[in-house]
C-alpha distance (Angstrom), angle and dihedral (degrees) to the residues before:
residue distance angle dihedral
X1 . . .
X2 3.79 . .
X3 3.79 118.7 .
X4 3.80 116.4 -117.9
X5 3.79 120.1 -125.5
X6 3.83 116.0 -123.3
X7 3.83 89.4 -102.7
X8 3.82 92.2 51.2
X9 3.80 92.1 46.2
X10 3.80 91.2 51.1
X11 3.81 92.0 51.8
X12 3.80 91.4 46.1
X13 3.81 93.0 52.8
X14 3.79 94.7 45.1
X15 3.78 93.7 45.0
X16 3.80 90.3 52.6
X17 3.81 88.8 51.2
X18 3.82 90.7 48.6
X19 3.81 90.1 50.1
X20 3.80 88.9 61.6
X21 3.81 104.6 35.7
X22 3.80 129.8 -16.1
X23 3.81 94.2 -155.7
X24 3.79 92.5 52.8
X25 3.82 89.9 46.7
X26 3.81 91.6 51.4
X27 3.78 92.4 45.4
X28 3.79 90.5 49.1
X29 3.80 90.1 60.1
X30 3.80 92.1 47.6
X31 3.80 91.9 48.5
X32 3.80 94.4 48.8
X33 3.75 110.9 103.5
X34 3.81 96.6 14.8
X35 3.81 99.4 67.9
X36 3.82 91.5 85.1
X37 3.81 90.3 51.2
X38 3.79 90.2 51.7
X39 3.80 90.6 54.2
X40 3.81 91.4 50.9
X41 3.81 91.9 47.8
X42 3.79 91.1 49.1
X43 3.78 92.3 52.2
X44 3.79 91.7 47.0
X45 3.78 91.1 50.9
X46 3.78 90.8 51.8
X47 3.79 90.7 50.9
X48 3.80 95.6 47.8
X49 3.78 90.9 51.7
X50 3.84 89.3 61.3
X51 3.78 91.3 -143.3
X52 3.75 118.6 -148.2
X53 3.79 116.3 -110.1
X54 3.81 90.6 -109.3
X55 3.82 91.7 53.1
X56 3.78 91.1 49.1
X57 3.80 91.3 51.3
X58 3.81 91.8 48.4
X59 3.79 92.0 51.4
X60 3.79 90.9 47.1
X61 3.81 91.8 51.8
X62 3.81 92.0 46.0
X63 3.82 90.7 51.5
X64 3.78 91.1 49.4
X65 3.81 92.2 48.2
X66 3.79 91.1 48.7
X67 3.79 91.8 49.6
X68 3.80 91.2 47.0
X69 3.82 91.0 49.9
X70 3.80 91.9 48.3
X71 3.80 91.5 48.0
X72 3.80 90.6 51.4
X73 3.81 91.4 48.5
X74 3.80 89.8 47.8
X75 3.81 91.3 52.2
X76 3.82 92.6 51.1
X77 3.81 91.2 45.4
X78 3.82 91.5 52.1
X79 3.80 90.1 51.2
X80 3.80 90.0 53.1
X81 3.81 92.0 46.2
X82 3.81 91.3 50.2
X83 3.80 92.0 54.1
X84 3.81 92.5 43.8
X85 3.80 90.6 51.2
X86 3.78 91.3 50.0
X87 3.80 92.3 52.2
X88 3.78 95.4 41.4
X89 3.81 92.9 52.2
X90 3.80 88.8 49.3
X91 3.83 88.5 53.1
X92 3.81 90.9 52.4
X93 3.80 89.8 64.0
X94 3.82 91.5 68.7
X95 3.80 104.5 69.3
X96 3.80 91.8 171.0
X97 3.82 90.3 60.0
X98 3.80 92.7 46.4
X99 3.81 89.9 48.7
X100 3.79 100.0 47.7
X101 3.81 103.9 26.1
X102 3.80 111.3 23.6
X103 3.82 99.4 37.4
X104 3.80 95.0 16.8
X105 3.81 102.5 -145.0
X106 3.80 110.8 -174.0
X107 3.81 115.9 -131.6
X108 3.80 90.3 -124.1
X109 3.82 94.9 55.8
X110 3.85 99.9 77.9
X111 3.82 90.2 42.2
X112 3.79 90.9 51.2
X113 3.80 93.1 47.7
X114 3.80 89.0 51.3
X115 3.79 92.9 48.1
X116 3.80 94.0 48.8
X117 3.82 88.8 54.9
X118 3.80 93.2 57.9
X119 3.81 109.4 105.3
X120 3.79 91.0 -141.3
X121 3.82 92.6 50.7
X122 3.79 116.7 132.8
X123 3.78 132.9 -171.3
X124 3.82 87.8 -113.9
X125 3.82 89.1 62.7
X126 3.80 96.1 37.9
X127 3.81 99.7 47.4
X128 3.86 98.7 67.5
X129 3.81 92.0 51.2
X130 3.82 92.0 44.2
X131 3.81 89.7 57.5
X132 3.83 88.7 60.0
X133 3.80 89.4 70.0
X134 3.83 101.0 84.0
X135 3.80 94.3 -154.9
X136 3.80 100.9 38.5
X137 3.81 101.9 85.8
X138 3.81 94.5 51.8
X139 3.82 93.7 45.1
X140 3.80 92.9 44.8
X141 3.81 92.3 51.4
X142 3.79 90.8 49.7
X143 3.80 90.6 49.0
X144 3.80 99.9 47.9
X145 3.81 93.4 43.0
X146 3.80 93.9 58.2
X147 3.83 112.0 129.9
X148 3.81 92.4 -114.4
X149 3.81 91.0 60.2
X150 3.81 98.7 40.8
X151 3.79 119.8 125.9
X152 3.79 133.7 -168.1
X153 3.79 128.6 -129.8
X154 3.82 126.2 -131.9
X155 3.81 89.3 -85.6
X156 3.79 93.0 57.4
X157 3.83 96.2 -106.4
X158 3.80 124.5 132.7
X159 3.81 111.0 -105.0
X160 3.81 111.7 -126.6
X161 3.80 112.8 -158.0
X162 3.80 108.6 -137.1
X163 3.80 107.6 160.9
X164 3.78 134.1 69.5
X165 3.80 92.3 -127.6
X166 3.81 94.8 55.3
X167 3.81 90.5 43.5
X168 3.80 92.3 52.6
X169 3.80 90.3 49.2
X170 3.79 94.9 43.2
X171 3.81 98.3 97.2
X172 3.79 97.8 19.9
X173 3.79 127.4 -100.8
X174 3.81 91.9 -84.1
X175 3.83 90.4 68.5
X176 3.79 98.0 40.3
X177 3.79 96.9 93.2
X178 3.81 90.3 53.9
X179 3.80 92.0 51.2
X180 3.81 93.4 44.5
X181 3.81 94.0 48.9
X182 3.81 92.5 46.2
X183 3.81 95.7 47.9
X184 3.80 91.0 46.6
X185 3.80 93.3 49.5
X186 3.79 92.2 50.1
X187 3.79 87.9 61.0
X188 3.81 90.7 54.4
X189 3.81 94.5 59.2
X190 3.83 120.4 119.3
X191 3.81 114.2 -108.3
X192 3.84 110.2 -169.1
X193 3.81 113.1 45.7
X194 3.81 104.5 143.8
X195 3.00 129.5 -168.3
X196 3.82 84.1 31.1
X197 3.82 103.1 50.9
X198 3.83 95.2 167.6
X199 3.81 95.8 62.9
X200 3.81 92.7 94.8
X201 3.81 90.3 54.0
X202 3.82 92.9 46.2
X203 3.82 93.2 50.3
X204 3.80 90.8 51.8
X205 3.81 92.8 46.1
X206 3.80 90.9 50.0
X207 3.81 94.3 46.5
X208 3.80 93.3 48.2
X209 3.81 95.2 43.2
X210 3.80 91.1 48.2
X211 3.81 92.9 47.3
X212 3.81 93.4 49.6
X213 3.82 92.2 44.3
X214 3.81 90.8 50.9
X215 3.80 91.2 48.8
X216 3.81 92.0 52.0
X217 3.80 94.6 45.8
X218 3.80 89.5 47.5
X219 3.80 90.2 54.3
X220 3.81 89.8 57.3
X221 3.80 93.0 46.5
X222 3.79 95.7 46.0
X223 3.82 93.4 -115.4
X224 3.81 125.2 141.7
X225 3.81 103.6 -81.8
X226 3.80 95.5 -157.5
X227 3.79 91.4 55.1
X228 3.80 90.2 47.7
X229 3.81 92.4 50.1
X230 3.81 93.1 48.8
X231 3.79 91.9 47.2
X232 3.79 92.6 48.3
X233 3.77 92.2 52.8
X234 3.81 101.7 36.8
X235 3.81 92.9 48.3
X236 3.82 85.6 74.5
X237 3.83 92.7 62.9
X238 3.80 91.1 91.6
X239 3.80 91.1 58.0
X240 3.81 88.8 51.7
X241 3.82 92.0 51.1
X242 3.81 94.3 48.6
X243 3.81 91.7 46.5
X244 3.80 95.0 48.4
X245 3.79 93.5 46.5
X246 3.79 94.3 44.7
X247 3.80 95.8 56.1
X248 3.79 91.9 40.5
X249 3.82 94.5 50.0
X250 3.80 94.1 40.9
X251 3.80 89.3 58.8
X252 3.80 90.9 45.9
X253 3.82 95.1 49.6
X254 3.81 93.4 43.2
X255 3.81 91.6 50.4
X256 3.80 92.2 50.2
X257 3.82 91.5 47.7
X258 3.81 91.6 50.1
X259 3.80 91.1 52.8
X260 3.80 91.5 46.5
X261 3.81 95.4 49.4
X262 3.79 92.3 44.4
X263 3.79 91.2 51.8
X264 3.81 91.3 47.4
X265 3.83 90.5 45.1
X266 3.79 92.1 -124.8
X267 3.77 93.8 156.5
X268 3.81 98.9 176.5
X269 3.79 93.2 50.4
X270 3.81 91.4 44.8
X271 3.80 91.5 51.0
X272 3.80 91.3 48.8
X273 3.81 91.8 50.0
X274 3.81 91.1 55.8
X275 3.81 89.4 57.5
X276 3.79 98.1 48.9
X277 3.81 120.1 99.4
X278 3.82 131.9 -176.4
X279 3.80 113.0 -70.4
X280 3.78 115.9 -122.6
X281 3.81 94.7 -164.2
X282 3.81 90.3 50.8
X283 3.81 90.3 49.9
X284 3.81 89.1 52.3
X285 3.80 89.7 52.0
X286 3.81 90.6 53.2
X287 3.81 91.5 47.8
X288 3.80 91.8 49.0
X289 3.79 90.9 50.1
X290 3.82 101.6 42.6
X291 3.82 115.6 12.1
X292 3.81 101.3 88.3
X293 3.81 93.4 46.7
X294 3.79 90.7 50.5
X295 3.80 90.6 50.0
X296 3.80 89.6 51.5
X297 3.82 91.8 50.5
X298 3.81 93.1 47.8
X299 3.80 94.3 47.7
X300 3.79 90.0 47.7
X301 3.80 89.7 51.9
X302 3.81 90.3 52.4
X303 3.81 84.2 66.4
X304 3.81 94.8 -160.1
X305 3.79 114.0 -175.3
X306 3.81 100.2 -165.4
X307 3.80 102.4 30.9
X308 3.79 98.8 75.1
X309 3.79 103.7 -158.8
X310 3.83 108.2 106.3
X311 3.82 96.9 88.1
X312 3.80 92.3 46.2
X313 3.80 91.8 51.1
X314 3.79 89.8 50.1
X315 3.81 91.2 51.6
X316 3.78 92.4 52.8
X317 3.81 92.9 44.2
X318 3.82 89.9 52.1
X319 3.82 90.1 50.8
X320 3.80 94.5 -122.0
X321 3.84 109.5 -172.0
X322 3.80 114.0 -96.5
X323 3.81 91.8 -116.2
X324 3.83 90.3 59.3
X325 3.81 99.1 43.2
X326 3.79 121.5 114.5
X327 3.83 112.9 -113.2
X328 3.81 95.1 -101.7
X329 3.82 92.5 45.4
X330 3.80 88.4 53.5
X331 3.81 88.7 50.0
X332 3.81 88.6 55.6
X333 3.81 93.4 50.1
X334 3.79 91.7 48.8
X335 3.81 94.8 41.3
X336 3.79 93.6 50.6
X337 3.81 92.8 46.1
X338 3.80 92.8 48.0
X339 3.83 92.3 47.2
X340 3.80 90.9 53.7
X341 3.80 90.8 49.4
X342 3.81 91.7 51.6
X343 3.80 92.1 48.9
X344 3.80 90.9 51.4
X345 3.79 90.5 47.2
X346 3.80 92.3 51.5
X347 3.79 90.8 53.9
X348 3.85 92.8 44.1
X349 3.80 92.6 -114.8
X350 3.80 96.3 131.6
X351 3.80 130.0 46.9
X352 3.80 130.0 -141.8
X353 3.81 97.7 -94.6
X354 3.80 92.5 45.0
X355 3.80 88.5 50.0
X356 3.80 92.6 52.4
X357 3.81 92.1 47.3
X358 3.80 91.3 50.2
X359 3.80 97.2 45.0
X360 3.81 89.5 54.0
X361 3.82 89.8 60.8
X362 3.83 93.4 57.4
X363 3.81 99.9 69.0
X364 3.80 91.3 -145.3
X365 3.82 117.6 -165.7
X366 3.78 117.1 -104.4
X367 3.79 113.1 -82.6
X368 3.81 95.5 14.8
X369 3.81 97.6 100.3
X370 3.79 92.1 51.6
X371 3.79 89.5 50.7
X372 3.82 94.2 45.4
X373 3.80 93.2 49.1
X374 3.81 88.6 62.0
X375 3.82 93.6 44.8
X376 3.79 124.8 99.0
X377 3.81 105.3 -135.3
X378 3.80 94.5 -174.8
X379 3.80 101.7 68.6
X380 3.78 141.1 26.1
X381 3.78 111.8 -96.4
X382 3.80 99.8 -142.8
X383 3.78 134.1 144.4
X384 3.78 129.0 -164.1
X385 3.77 117.8 -99.0
X386 3.81 105.5 -99.4
X387 3.79 93.8 -165.3
X388 3.79 93.1 57.8
X389 3.79 95.1 47.1
X390 3.77 95.2 45.4
X391 3.80 89.8 51.8
X392 3.79 100.0 40.6
X393 3.81 111.2 16.9
X394 3.81 103.6 23.0
X395 3.79 89.3 -137.2
X396 3.78 133.8 151.4
X397 3.81 130.5 -159.8
X398 3.80 119.4 -87.8
X399 3.78 111.7 -110.8
């Protein structure tokens, strides 16, 4: 395994903190460097108060009790984590289950992605297969009818898209794979992640930022941009799987342990179990260890014949050195790294010098940074197909 540079290690740690809770991540930076001062001030305050011997003894006993309680909680939590890890790694062995049940990839999705990539593809060929995705029509209508994409007809009325055919044509065939991949991935996202409710949002932000970054870098390198976008987004599927399974299995293991300790009348253990919550740092460890390999297995199982991303995902998952990566695999490495940097920058979790040090490690192709600096990584930059609307709807953009 390659060794991270100090700049890469800093970004990794801060991005993992951001994944769990932006406020905690920001506070962690503020607290760094002043914790030692706080300890000194606390000790000085204790001294200046000239505490009575009885007060000193009470504080000492309270500190010992607190430490003992925390140690006991930590022991119980580690036992839960060990069992969760055992079950989660067992679950990873069944790719079919991860594919169909945990992520929930419809059989028609890979076929549709392949079809959309065919140069000779037409809406007449695409529409029947698109209808096989039970969720696609509803999500597509919601997407194309967003206020920012609305158009008006020649009578001044807002055009409401109501049919699959118009929806598929809305942004032109050249953008359809981006829309399809994005709408599909949104359905993969984890839902219940308490006590870290922002994880769903962070996963989506990372997937979208990585996909857009990969697409832009690919444009500079002369690589297929649709493939790069799909790879950038779908590489995050492993993180989704690990996250979903972790919270699901944590609840399962905790519930079983509560029943067991209650039955055995182990009151201390039972009380401790009620106070334990899922561990964000432990989840990050599991993601770091397993997510990329799971993504590689899922993409391989999709068995796409015209979206050429499986080999690249496998290269990245196997940590192939940058010098030996295929061009599109290198695009993924750079796109993911740049997306993480931009997310940290937006949340003020990285300063100017740290940014410069990190960017130097990425080996970005010439012209890509200038392009990426001007790119919005938080939303799809699409516009409705004028040709289609002028011919079929007689609509014009809303001002």
